[in-house]
C-alpha positions in Angstrom: 120.1 42.6 93.8 121.9 46.3 93.7 122.5 46.0 97.5 123.7 43.4 99.9 121.2 41.4 101.9 122.8 42.9 105.0 122.4 46.7 103.9 118.8 46.0 102.5 118.1 44.5 105.8 119.5 47.5 107.9 117.7 50.0 105.6 114.3 48.0 105.9 114.6 47.6 109.9 114.0 51.4 110.4 111.2 51.5 108.0 109.6 48.1 110.4 110.3 49.9 113.3 108.6 53.2 112.4 105.6 51.2 110.9 105.3 49.0 114.0 105.2 52.2 116.2 102.9 54.3 114.2 100.7 51.2 113.8 100.4 50.6 117.1 99.4 54.4 118.1 96.8 54.3 115.1 95.4 51.0 116.5 95.3 51.7 120.1 95.0 55.5 120.5 92.7 56.3 117.4 91.0 52.8 116.9 90.5 51.3 120.5 90.7 54.8 122.1 92.8 53.2 124.7 95.8 54.9 126.4 99.0 53.5 125.3 101.4 51.2 127.0 104.5 52.8 128.9 103.4 56.1 127.9 103.1 58.0 131.1 106.1 59.0 133.8 104.6 60.5 136.9 107.3 63.0 137.4 108.8 65.4 134.8 112.6 63.9 133.3 114.3 66.9 134.2 112.8 68.2 137.4 113.1 72.0 136.7 111.7 71.5 133.1 108.3 70.4 133.6 108.5 68.1 130.7 106.6 64.7 131.0 106.5 61.5 129.4 103.0 61.3 127.9 101.6 60.4 124.8 98.1 61.1 125.7 98.7 64.7 125.8 101.0 65.3 122.4 98.3 62.7 120.5 95.5 64.9 122.3 97.0 68.3 121.1 95.9 70.3 117.8 99.4 69.4 116.4 98.7 65.7 116.2 96.7 66.3 113.0 97.0 67.7 109.8 93.7 68.4 107.9 92.1 66.0 110.5 94.6 63.3 109.4 96.6 61.6 112.3 100.4 62.2 111.8 101.0 58.9 112.7 99.0 58.2 109.7 100.9 59.9 107.7 104.2 58.6 109.4 102.8 55.2 108.5 102.5 55.9 105.1 105.9 57.6 105.2 107.3 54.4 106.7 105.6 52.1 103.7 106.7 54.2 101.1 110.3 54.4 102.6 110.3 50.6 102.8 108.7 50.2 99.0 111.7 52.4 97.8 114.3 50.3 99.1 112.9 47.5 97.6 112.7 48.9 94.4 116.2 49.9 94.5 117.1 46.6 95.6 116.0 45.1 92.3 115.4 47.7 89.8 117.7 48.3 86.7 117.4 51.9 87.2 119.0 52.3 90.7 120.5 55.6 90.2 117.4 57.2 89.6 115.8 55.5 92.3 118.3 56.2 94.7 117.6 59.8 94.3 114.1 59.6 95.0 115.3 57.8 97.6 117.5 60.8 99.0 114.6 63.1 98.5 112.0 61.1 100.5 114.7 61.0 103.3 115.4 64.8 103.2 111.4 65.2 103.6 111.4 62.7 106.7 114.4 64.5 108.2 113.3 68.1 107.8 110.4 67.5 109.7 111.7 65.8 112.7 112.9 68.8 114.4 109.7 70.5 113.8 107.7 67.7 115.5 110.6 67.4 118.2 110.4 70.9 119.2 106.2 71.1 119.4 106.6 68.1 121.8 109.4 69.7 123.8 108.5 73.4 123.7 104.4 73.6 123.1 103.0 70.4 124.5 105.7 70.3 127.0 105.2 66.0 126.7 106.9 63.4 125.0 105.2 60.5 122.9 107.4 57.4 123.3 106.2 56.2 120.1 106.5 59.5 118.3 110.3 59.5 120.0 110.9 55.7 118.5 109.5 56.9 115.0 112.0 60.4 115.1 114.7 58.1 116.0 113.5 55.5 113.3 113.6 58.5 110.6 117.2 59.8 111.7 118.6 56.5 112.0 117.4 55.6 108.6 118.9 58.8 106.9 121.9 58.1 108.5 122.3 54.8 107.0 120.9 55.8 103.6 123.6 58.6 103.5 126.4 56.1 105.0 125.5 52.6 102.9 123.7 54.1 99.8 125.7 57.2 99.3 129.1 55.4 98.9 127.5 52.7 96.7 126.1 55.6 94.5 129.6 57.4 94.3 131.2 53.9 93.6 128.6 53.0 90.9 129.3 56.8 89.6 132.9 56.5 89.7 132.8 53.1 87.6 130.6 54.6 85.0 133.2 57.9 84.3 135.2 57.5 81.4 138.7 56.3 81.7 141.5 58.7 80.6 143.0 57.4 77.2 146.5 56.5 77.6 149.1 59.4 76.8 150.6 58.9 73.3 154.4 60.0 73.2 
């Protein structure tokens, strides 16, 4: 295994949290067509802001789909691919090339999150608890990958560098 079991568990944990949240939305909202639990608050979060906790408002907005595909389905796919990349990295002999793929994949996730948060807060003026869990999982995952794998990647690269030859006098 290219990484310790503890690091592997930490990296997979955020994918599991994200998958659970996205599957909950897909199953409850899109399949059963029911409101999600713990997803409404009677008053706005900050009294003068008008922003409420209301998953229905977020999930029924025109911004909740891309080309007819729910963002939650795309998020589920992102988290599944995320977990697959970490698993592949942990067992592969091509760890450095997979690490580049992992970092690129994480960058895609982290680049989209600010836009989605903007849509919720500024446009829809409502927060979906499950979407927020997914956003947090992506952000935490990005930090974990940068800290845990970035360090191990630097150590591996340093170990591969040629050693300076002893000076001859």
